[in-house]
N, C-alpha and C positions, 0 to 999 in steps of 0.2 A: 313309524313316517304319516301321518294323519295324508293322506291326499284322494281329491276329486278328482278324477282322469273320466270323461268324455275318449269315446270309441266313435272314431266316426269310420265304418266300416261296412259300403252293401254286403259281402260275403255273411252270410248267419252262420254258419257251422266257426270263419272265425273270428268272428264278435263276440258269439260265443262260450269260444277255449280264451279270446283273453280278456275276455270279463271274466271267468270262474280264475286267469293264473294269478291276477290284482285284488280279485276281490280275496282271493287267500292267503295276497299279501298286506294288508289289511287300509288296504285303496277302496274309498268310496266309488261305485264308477253307476255310469250311468252309456247309453248306446242309442245309437241312429243311425240306419242304414245309410244319410243320403243328406248331403248340406244341407239345403232345406231340412228334412226331419230332424236336424241338430241342434240351428236355429231355437227350432221349433217348439221345442220341450226347453231347453232351456230359458226360454221370455217363463215356458207353462208351468219351470219350478224354479223360476228364481236365483239362482245357484250360480254363482261363475267358479268352473272347475280351476284346477292347476295348472291342468297340458293337457293338452285335445292329442289322441294319436287317430291322427288321418290315412284314408286314403285316398289314391287322386283318383283310376276308374272305378266308376259311379252314378250311378242315376239320375237323374233329375237337378241333381247342383255336384259334380261334378268336387274333386279336394282344391283344382287349381280356383275356379269357378266361388268354394266356400275360404282360402284364402284370401281372396281378392275382397270380396266381401265379411270377412270378422276383423275389420276395425271399426267397421259401419255398428256393429252392435258393443252396446258399453257391456255386459258378462263375456263379449267375448274380445275383444278389442284386448289385443297384450300379452293372454294368454299363450304358453308357448307352446309349441306344434311337432312332433315331430312324423313326416312325413312318412309313408310307409305303401311301400309298392315294386308290381314287381317291372315295372319299365319307369327309371325316374328319369322328370323330366326337368326341362329348365328352365328354373325362374330363376325371373326381374326383379322379383321380390323376396329374396333369402332372408332380410328383418326382418321375419314376418315367423320361419322353419327352423327352431334348434337345433330340427337332428332332421338326416334321412338315415330312412335304414332301407336296402333292397332288401323286397320279398326273395324266395327265402332265409328268416333271420332265427338266430339263437333269439333265445325268445328271455337268459339271464341278460343278453346283451340287450334288450327291449329294457328288459326292468331297470338296471342299472342307466339307460340314458333318460328315463321316464320316473325314475328318482332323484337325478342327474338337475331335470327341467324343475320337478315342483319345486327343490333345493332353490332355483335362480330365483330373485331380485326381480319381483313387474318389472313387466316393463310398459316406459311411459307412453301413457295410452294419450298426449296432450299433442291434438292435430289443430 
């Protein structure tokens, strides 16, 4: 499966570990330490990811703000998001989230979820 993944995680060790796992499985991976950096990186590269792994608790722009802003960025609008967090938020815009996985999690369960997200048809982003 050829899937391009954006990992938005402020813990450098976690982000690096996730990137290694997915790269070893043939995914293209880019990582950002917070939401603002994710938007900047995607714009700079001009590449639309197939799925996003998103932590919730991050500095600068947290995961909830990222979700609220995602639809305004053409390269990220409609991209399925897998939320990973030790504290699961109550989301009012659950249609933006493909799955929510509690930390700690099974890496195999996360990989399977990301693979399903990559295979999912794109969301309708017309608003």
